[in-house]
C-alpha positions in Angstrom: 116.2 193.7 32.3 114.8 191.1 34.7 117.5 189.6 36.9 115.6 186.4 37.4 115.8 185.5 33.7 119.2 187.0 32.9 122.1 184.5 32.3 123.9 183.9 35.5 127.7 183.4 36.0 128.5 180.5 38.2 132.2 180.4 37.6 134.6 183.2 38.7 137.2 182.2 36.1 135.1 183.7 33.2 134.6 187.1 34.8 135.3 190.2 32.9 136.9 191.9 35.9 140.6 191.3 36.5 141.6 189.8 39.9 142.9 193.2 41.1 139.5 194.8 40.6 137.6 191.8 42.0 139.2 192.2 45.4 138.7 195.9 45.8 136.1 197.1 48.4 132.8 198.3 46.8 133.2 201.9 47.7 136.4 202.0 45.5 134.5 200.7 42.4 131.6 203.1 42.4 131.2 204.8 39.0 132.0 208.5 39.0 130.6 211.1 36.6 133.4 213.1 35.1 133.6 216.8 35.6 132.8 217.8 32.0 129.8 215.6 32.1 128.6 217.1 35.4 129.1 220.6 33.9 127.2 219.7 30.8 124.3 218.3 32.8 124.2 221.5 34.9 124.2 223.7 31.8 121.5 221.6 30.2 119.3 221.8 33.3 119.8 225.5 33.5 118.9 226.0 29.8 115.8 223.7 30.2 114.5 225.6 33.2 115.2 229.0 31.5 113.4 228.0 28.3 110.3 226.9 30.1 109.8 230.1 32.1 106.7 232.3 31.4 107.3 235.2 29.0 107.9 238.5 30.7 106.0 241.5 29.6 107.3 245.1 30.2 105.7 246.9 33.1 104.0 249.4 30.8 102.4 246.5 28.8 101.0 245.1 32.1 99.6 248.5 33.1 98.1 249.0 29.7 96.5 245.6 29.9 95.1 246.4 33.3 93.6 249.7 32.0 92.0 247.9 29.1 90.5 245.3 31.4 89.2 248.0 33.7 87.7 249.9 30.7 86.1 246.7 29.4 84.5 246.0 32.8 83.2 249.6 32.9 81.6 249.4 29.4 80.0 246.1 30.3 78.6 247.6 33.5 77.2 250.6 31.6 75.6 248.3 29.0 74.0 246.2 31.7 72.8 249.3 33.5 71.3 250.7 30.2 69.2 247.5 29.9 67.7 247.7 33.3 64.0 248.6 33.3 63.0 252.1 34.4 60.9 252.2 37.5 
């Protein structure tokens, strides 16, 4: 909302705040987030971060994938070596 085009109140009589709240210092009127809301936000943030983590593979699957990659590179090297011209 643009504050330059918003309706302005020029008269204090039509204010929504009662006189007791209008005279309080600003630090007493700051909005506070309730404890259940803060707890819910913390839980939501934790679940969001947990759900976006990368999938974990078991160590044996990581080792097996490394062995397969090594074997694939070895086969590719042997195939390239077999295509080299003989001297």
